[in-house]
A tleap script that builds the chain and sets N, CA, C and O, in Angstrom:
source leaprc.protein.ff14SB
mol = sequence {
  NMET ALA SER ILE GLU GLU ARG LEU LYS GLN
  LEU ALA ASP GLU ASN LEU GLU VAL ASP GLY
  GLN PRO ILE GLY LYS LEU LEU ASP PRO SER
  LYS SER LEU PHE ASP LEU GLY LEU SER SER
  LEU ASP ILE VAL ALA PHE GLY LYS VAL ILE
  ALA GLN GLU PHE ASN VAL PRO LEU THR PRO
  GLU LYS GLY ALA GLU MET ARG ASN ILE GLY
  ASP LEU ILE ALA TYR LEU GLU ALA ASN ALA
  CALA
}
set mol.1.N position { 32.802 91.220 173.392 }
set mol.1.CA position { 32.900 90.796 174.825 }
set mol.1.C position { 34.293 90.414 175.210 }
set mol.1.O position { 35.005 89.748 174.458 }
set mol.2.N position { 34.684 90.844 176.401 }
set mol.2.CA position { 36.114 90.548 176.903 }
set mol.2.C position { 36.155 89.064 177.325 }
set mol.2.O position { 35.176 88.513 177.829 }
set mol.3.N position { 37.360 88.425 177.093 }
set mol.3.CA position { 37.353 87.062 177.529 }
set mol.3.C position { 37.305 87.010 179.028 }
set mol.3.O position { 37.309 88.050 179.688 }
set mol.4.N position { 37.259 85.815 179.582 }
set mol.4.CA position { 37.363 85.613 181.030 }
set mol.4.C position { 38.592 85.966 181.540 }
set mol.4.O position { 38.616 86.580 182.607 }
set mol.5.N position { 39.782 85.646 180.880 }
set mol.5.CA position { 40.975 86.045 181.398 }
set mol.5.C position { 41.151 87.580 181.409 }
set mol.5.O position { 41.781 88.050 182.357 }
set mol.6.N position { 40.669 88.412 180.467 }
set mol.6.CA position { 40.855 89.732 180.454 }
set mol.6.C position { 39.934 90.375 181.370 }
set mol.6.O position { 40.222 91.506 181.764 }
set mol.7.N position { 38.832 89.798 181.779 }
set mol.7.CA position { 37.918 90.188 182.937 }
set mol.7.C position { 38.622 90.083 184.211 }
set mol.7.O position { 38.633 91.028 184.999 }
set mol.8.N position { 39.221 88.955 184.453 }
set mol.8.CA position { 39.886 88.635 185.631 }
set mol.8.C position { 41.152 89.665 185.785 }
set mol.8.O position { 41.423 90.178 186.871 }
set mol.9.N position { 41.792 89.878 184.763 }
set mol.9.CA position { 42.892 90.980 184.847 }
set mol.9.C position { 42.411 92.379 185.280 }
set mol.9.O position { 43.063 93.133 186.002 }
set mol.10.N position { 41.099 92.662 184.716 }
set mol.10.CA position { 40.572 94.008 185.018 }
set mol.10.C position { 40.197 93.959 186.525 }
set mol.10.O position { 40.466 94.914 187.253 }
set mol.11.N position { 39.595 92.882 186.976 }
set mol.11.CA position { 39.057 92.793 188.326 }
set mol.11.C position { 40.186 92.732 189.293 }
set mol.11.O position { 40.053 93.138 190.448 }
set mol.12.N position { 41.292 92.233 188.839 }
set mol.12.CA position { 42.550 92.185 189.720 }
set mol.12.C position { 42.985 93.571 189.879 }
set mol.12.O position { 43.232 94.035 190.991 }
set mol.13.N position { 43.087 94.258 188.777 }
set mol.13.CA position { 43.535 95.785 188.823 }
set mol.13.C position { 42.718 96.525 189.784 }
set mol.13.O position { 43.205 97.285 190.621 }
set mol.14.N position { 41.379 96.277 189.641 }
set mol.14.CA position { 40.452 97.034 190.495 }
set mol.14.C position { 40.524 96.790 192.015 }
set mol.14.O position { 40.222 97.625 192.868 }
set mol.15.N position { 40.933 95.620 192.227 }
set mol.15.CA position { 40.723 95.033 193.665 }
set mol.15.C position { 41.964 94.497 194.412 }
set mol.15.O position { 41.912 94.198 195.605 }
set mol.16.N position { 43.166 94.381 193.607 }
set mol.16.CA position { 44.315 93.834 194.305 }
set mol.16.C position { 45.486 94.507 193.948 }
set mol.16.O position { 45.673 94.853 192.782 }
set mol.17.N position { 46.343 94.739 194.892 }
set mol.17.CA position { 47.786 95.252 194.668 }
set mol.17.C position { 48.694 94.600 195.505 }
set mol.17.O position { 48.387 94.091 196.583 }
set mol.18.N position { 49.896 94.613 194.978 }
set mol.18.CA position { 51.124 94.073 195.903 }
set mol.18.C position { 52.106 95.227 195.799 }
set mol.18.O position { 52.378 95.681 194.687 }
set mol.19.N position { 52.631 95.705 196.860 }
set mol.19.CA position { 53.595 96.648 197.019 }
set mol.19.C position { 53.083 97.990 196.307 }
set mol.19.O position { 53.836 98.767 195.720 }
set mol.20.N position { 51.664 98.159 196.442 }
set mol.20.CA position { 51.179 99.398 195.931 }
set mol.20.C position { 50.936 99.398 194.356 }
set mol.20.O position { 50.591 100.419 193.760 }
set mol.21.N position { 51.104 98.406 193.850 }
set mol.21.CA position { 50.874 98.197 192.420 }
set mol.21.C position { 49.875 97.140 191.964 }
set mol.21.O position { 49.939 95.977 192.360 }
set mol.22.N position { 48.972 97.577 191.135 }
set mol.22.CA position { 47.897 96.614 190.744 }
set mol.22.C position { 48.495 95.412 190.053 }
set mol.22.O position { 49.535 95.529 189.404 }
set mol.23.N position { 47.819 94.174 190.184 }
set mol.23.CA position { 48.581 93.104 189.776 }
set mol.23.C position { 47.902 92.388 188.372 }
set mol.23.O position { 48.291 91.307 187.931 }
set mol.24.N position { 46.939 93.110 187.836 }
set mol.24.CA position { 46.209 92.449 186.804 }
set mol.24.C position { 47.078 91.974 185.575 }
set mol.24.O position { 46.817 90.923 184.989 }
set mol.25.N position { 48.097 92.777 185.222 }
set mol.25.CA position { 49.222 92.432 184.288 }
set mol.25.C position { 50.022 91.226 184.640 }
set mol.25.O position { 50.620 90.566 183.791 }
set mol.26.N position { 50.017 90.954 185.921 }
set mol.26.CA position { 50.838 89.908 186.386 }
set mol.26.C position { 50.136 88.504 186.309 }
set mol.26.O position { 50.727 87.433 186.446 }
set mol.27.N position { 48.826 88.655 186.076 }
set mol.27.CA position { 48.052 87.249 186.143 }
set mol.27.C position { 48.623 86.409 184.975 }
set mol.27.O position { 48.746 86.864 183.838 }
set mol.28.N position { 48.952 85.197 185.325 }
set mol.28.CA position { 49.453 84.300 184.264 }
set mol.28.C position { 48.683 82.929 184.670 }
set mol.28.O position { 48.592 82.531 185.831 }
set mol.29.N position { 48.186 82.322 183.627 }
set mol.29.CA position { 47.408 81.006 183.782 }
set mol.29.C position { 48.354 80.015 184.530 }
set mol.29.O position { 47.771 79.075 185.071 }
set mol.30.N position { 49.565 80.053 184.641 }
set mol.30.CA position { 50.438 78.942 185.253 }
set mol.30.C position { 50.783 79.381 186.613 }
set mol.30.O position { 51.462 78.613 187.295 }
set mol.31.N position { 50.405 80.525 187.107 }
set mol.31.CA position { 50.785 81.052 188.353 }
set mol.31.C position { 49.544 81.032 189.336 }
set mol.31.O position { 48.390 81.071 188.909 }
set mol.32.N position { 49.841 80.973 190.596 }
set mol.32.CA position { 48.722 81.090 191.529 }
set mol.32.C position { 48.828 82.541 192.009 }
set mol.32.O position { 49.780 83.247 191.676 }
set mol.33.N position { 47.707 83.032 192.899 }
set mol.33.CA position { 47.618 84.291 193.322 }
set mol.33.C position { 48.711 84.324 194.524 }
set mol.33.O position { 49.307 85.380 194.739 }
set mol.34.N position { 48.968 83.195 195.290 }
set mol.34.CA position { 50.066 83.128 196.162 }
set mol.34.C position { 51.342 83.537 195.504 }
set mol.34.O position { 52.103 84.350 196.027 }
set mol.35.N position { 51.553 83.011 194.439 }
set mol.35.CA position { 52.841 83.297 193.699 }
set mol.35.C position { 53.071 84.850 193.511 }
set mol.35.O position { 54.181 85.382 193.519 }
set mol.36.N position { 52.034 85.409 193.365 }
set mol.36.CA position { 51.969 86.890 193.246 }
set mol.36.C position { 52.337 87.745 194.374 }
set mol.36.O position { 52.678 88.919 194.235 }
set mol.37.N position { 52.246 87.013 195.717 }
set mol.37.CA position { 52.499 87.800 196.848 }
set mol.37.C position { 51.120 88.091 197.655 }
set mol.37.O position { 51.173 88.722 198.711 }
set mol.38.N position { 50.029 87.675 197.201 }
set mol.38.CA position { 48.753 87.912 197.909 }
set mol.38.C position { 48.558 87.090 199.253 }
set mol.38.O position { 48.893 85.909 199.350 }
set mol.39.N position { 48.081 87.703 200.111 }
set mol.39.CA position { 47.738 86.858 201.420 }
set mol.39.C position { 46.502 86.155 201.185 }
set mol.39.O position { 45.798 86.431 200.213 }
set mol.40.N position { 46.147 85.105 202.168 }
set mol.40.CA position { 44.930 84.242 201.893 }
set mol.40.C position { 43.747 85.053 202.118 }
set mol.40.O position { 42.722 84.780 201.495 }
set mol.41.N position { 43.775 86.089 202.997 }
set mol.41.CA position { 42.685 87.071 203.145 }
set mol.41.C position { 42.316 87.661 201.752 }
set mol.41.O position { 41.179 87.616 201.283 }
set mol.42.N position { 43.372 88.205 201.153 }
set mol.42.CA position { 43.179 88.887 199.996 }
set mol.42.C position { 42.478 87.883 198.873 }
set mol.42.O position { 41.556 88.209 198.127 }
set mol.43.N position { 43.021 86.800 198.917 }
set mol.43.CA position { 42.525 85.778 197.922 }
set mol.43.C position { 41.039 85.319 198.208 }
set mol.43.O position { 40.264 85.080 197.282 }
set mol.44.N position { 40.706 85.214 199.451 }
set mol.44.CA position { 39.224 84.870 199.753 }
set mol.44.C position { 38.424 86.132 199.362 }
set mol.44.O position { 37.403 85.957 198.697 }
set mol.45.N position { 38.764 87.316 199.689 }
set mol.45.CA position { 37.985 88.544 199.404 }
set mol.45.C position { 37.896 88.618 197.791 }
set mol.45.O position { 36.838 88.946 197.255 }
set mol.46.N position { 38.899 88.343 197.138 }
set mol.46.CA position { 38.914 88.352 195.548 }
set mol.46.C position { 37.988 87.300 195.062 }
set mol.46.O position { 37.303 87.529 194.065 }
set mol.47.N position { 37.907 86.096 195.725 }
set mol.47.CA position { 37.053 85.042 195.448 }
set mol.47.C position { 35.748 85.562 195.446 }
set mol.47.O position { 35.030 85.346 194.470 }
set mol.48.N position { 35.339 86.219 196.403 }
set mol.48.CA position { 33.935 86.852 196.602 }
set mol.48.C position { 33.681 87.728 195.443 }
set mol.48.O position { 32.613 87.572 194.850 }
set mol.49.N position { 34.489 88.605 195.048 }
set mol.49.CA position { 34.388 89.506 193.955 }
set mol.49.C position { 34.095 88.694 192.518 }
set mol.49.O position { 33.195 88.956 191.720 }
set mol.50.N position { 35.026 87.716 192.416 }
set mol.50.CA position { 34.870 86.705 191.152 }
set mol.50.C position { 33.488 86.016 191.226 }
set mol.50.O position { 32.821 85.854 190.204 }
set mol.51.N position { 33.070 85.617 192.427 }
set mol.51.CA position { 31.841 84.950 192.435 }
set mol.51.C position { 30.607 85.853 192.041 }
set mol.51.O position { 29.654 85.422 191.393 }
set mol.52.N position { 30.718 87.083 192.476 }
set mol.52.CA position { 29.654 87.980 192.221 }
set mol.52.C position { 29.766 88.456 190.733 }
set mol.52.O position { 28.725 88.560 190.085 }
set mol.53.N position { 30.853 88.720 190.213 }
set mol.53.CA position { 30.974 89.295 188.891 }
set mol.53.C position { 30.515 88.202 187.789 }
set mol.53.O position { 29.847 88.445 186.784 }
set mol.54.N position { 31.011 86.965 188.187 }
set mol.54.CA position { 30.716 85.884 187.267 }
set mol.54.C position { 29.476 85.141 187.494 }
set mol.54.O position { 29.152 84.257 186.701 }
set mol.55.N position { 28.722 85.439 188.562 }
set mol.55.CA position { 27.606 84.692 189.019 }
set mol.55.C position { 27.689 83.276 189.130 }
set mol.55.O position { 26.786 82.530 188.750 }
set mol.56.N position { 28.904 82.837 189.715 }
set mol.56.CA position { 29.118 81.389 190.132 }
set mol.56.C position { 29.413 81.148 191.608 }
set mol.56.O position { 29.941 82.026 192.291 }
set mol.57.N position { 29.058 79.903 192.120 }
set mol.57.CA position { 29.558 79.607 193.546 }
set mol.57.C position { 30.934 79.452 193.497 }
set mol.57.O position { 31.439 78.799 192.584 }
set mol.58.N position { 31.659 80.012 194.433 }
set mol.58.CA position { 33.058 80.003 194.614 }
set mol.58.C position { 33.302 80.059 196.003 }
set mol.58.O position { 33.569 81.137 196.534 }
set mol.59.N position { 33.235 78.933 196.691 }
set mol.59.CA position { 33.617 78.739 198.046 }
set mol.59.C position { 35.196 78.718 198.268 }
set mol.59.O position { 35.969 78.465 197.344 }
set mol.60.N position { 35.618 79.009 199.585 }
set mol.60.CA position { 36.916 78.903 199.872 }
set mol.60.C position { 37.576 77.547 199.616 }
set mol.60.O position { 38.743 77.331 199.288 }
set mol.61.N position { 36.616 76.707 199.830 }
set mol.61.CA position { 37.138 75.164 199.676 }
set mol.61.C position { 37.354 74.874 198.142 }
set mol.61.O position { 38.321 74.210 197.769 }
set mol.62.N position { 36.445 75.380 197.279 }
set mol.62.CA position { 36.616 75.252 195.838 }
set mol.62.C position { 37.757 75.964 195.299 }
set mol.62.O position { 38.427 75.531 194.361 }
set mol.63.N position { 37.995 77.165 195.955 }
set mol.63.CA position { 39.140 77.894 195.521 }
set mol.63.C position { 40.504 77.281 195.969 }
set mol.63.O position { 41.537 77.527 195.346 }
set mol.64.N position { 40.475 76.531 196.993 }
set mol.64.CA position { 41.610 75.752 197.405 }
set mol.64.C position { 42.063 74.724 196.461 }
set mol.64.O position { 43.235 74.359 196.367 }
set mol.65.N position { 41.132 74.297 195.800 }
set mol.65.CA position { 41.218 73.076 194.892 }
set mol.65.C position { 41.999 73.590 193.526 }
set mol.65.O position { 42.676 72.854 192.809 }
set mol.66.N position { 41.797 74.831 193.337 }
set mol.66.CA position { 42.522 75.517 192.160 }
set mol.66.C position { 43.926 75.761 192.337 }
set mol.66.O position { 44.269 76.421 193.318 }
set mol.67.N position { 44.774 75.336 191.548 }
set mol.67.CA position { 46.334 75.296 191.736 }
set mol.67.C position { 46.859 76.584 191.243 }
set mol.67.O position { 47.818 77.108 191.809 }
set mol.68.N position { 46.216 77.192 190.092 }
set mol.68.CA position { 46.614 78.230 189.427 }
set mol.68.C position { 45.459 79.022 188.786 }
set mol.68.O position { 44.296 78.619 188.794 }
set mol.69.N position { 45.885 80.236 188.203 }
set mol.69.CA position { 44.815 81.045 187.478 }
set mol.69.C position { 44.136 80.212 186.319 }
set mol.69.O position { 42.940 80.347 186.059 }
set mol.70.N position { 44.999 79.306 185.609 }
set mol.70.CA position { 44.356 78.550 184.467 }
set mol.70.C position { 43.237 77.769 185.048 }
set mol.70.O position { 42.191 77.689 184.403 }
set mol.71.N position { 43.353 77.164 186.238 }
set mol.71.CA position { 42.185 76.254 186.867 }
set mol.71.C position { 41.053 77.147 187.101 }
set mol.71.O position { 39.905 76.761 186.879 }
set mol.72.N position { 41.321 78.371 187.558 }
set mol.72.CA position { 40.236 79.404 187.818 }
set mol.72.C position { 39.505 79.768 186.459 }
set mol.72.O position { 38.276 79.837 186.421 }
set mol.73.N position { 40.188 79.968 185.496 }
set mol.73.CA position { 39.744 80.366 184.306 }
set mol.73.C position { 38.888 79.162 183.613 }
set mol.73.O position { 37.815 79.356 183.043 }
set mol.74.N position { 39.525 77.880 183.748 }
set mol.74.CA position { 38.645 76.732 183.329 }
set mol.74.C position { 37.271 76.681 184.002 }
set mol.74.O position { 36.229 76.472 183.380 }
set mol.75.N position { 37.357 76.900 185.409 }
set mol.75.CA position { 36.260 76.603 186.149 }
set mol.75.C position { 35.157 77.827 185.688 }
set mol.75.O position { 33.975 77.557 185.474 }
set mol.76.N position { 35.652 79.062 185.579 }
set mol.76.CA position { 34.621 79.870 185.157 }
set mol.76.C position { 34.118 79.724 183.836 }
set mol.76.O position { 32.921 79.936 183.644 }
set mol.77.N position { 34.950 79.354 182.790 }
set mol.77.CA position { 34.475 79.068 181.466 }
set mol.77.C position { 33.381 77.979 181.582 }
set mol.77.O position { 32.404 78.064 180.838 }
set mol.78.N position { 33.486 76.920 182.506 }
set mol.78.CA position { 32.536 75.879 182.545 }
set mol.78.C position { 31.240 76.151 183.444 }
set mol.78.O position { 30.214 75.472 183.429 }
set mol.79.N position { 31.478 77.221 184.189 }
set mol.79.CA position { 30.220 77.474 185.278 }
set mol.79.C position { 29.653 78.922 185.141 }
set mol.79.O position { 28.603 79.194 185.723 }
set mol.80.N position { 30.306 79.870 184.391 }
set mol.80.CA position { 29.755 81.178 184.466 }
set mol.80.C position { 28.547 81.431 183.746 }
set mol.80.O position { 28.357 80.907 182.648 }
set mol.81.N position { 27.691 82.218 184.297 }
set mol.81.CA position { 26.353 82.376 183.738 }
set mol.81.C position { 26.541 83.444 182.465 }
set mol.81.O position { 25.567 83.776 181.789 }
savepdb mol mol.pdb
quit
């Protein structure tokens, strides 16, 4: 089974791009999605994809509490079904 980080990278490649390029390979636990050049609308939409994929509640407010991808990974490890 793929790790949560690997699954996030795959989801990012399937759903997000910056300057026409998928961003999965750019996901780094120490960076935020804003650091990669995504808009807040893209981030909210991606949060919905993550919530559905991992079957976790992920509100925009909860997402705002997470400072970087590492925080998201930790949240998913603790709450994913």
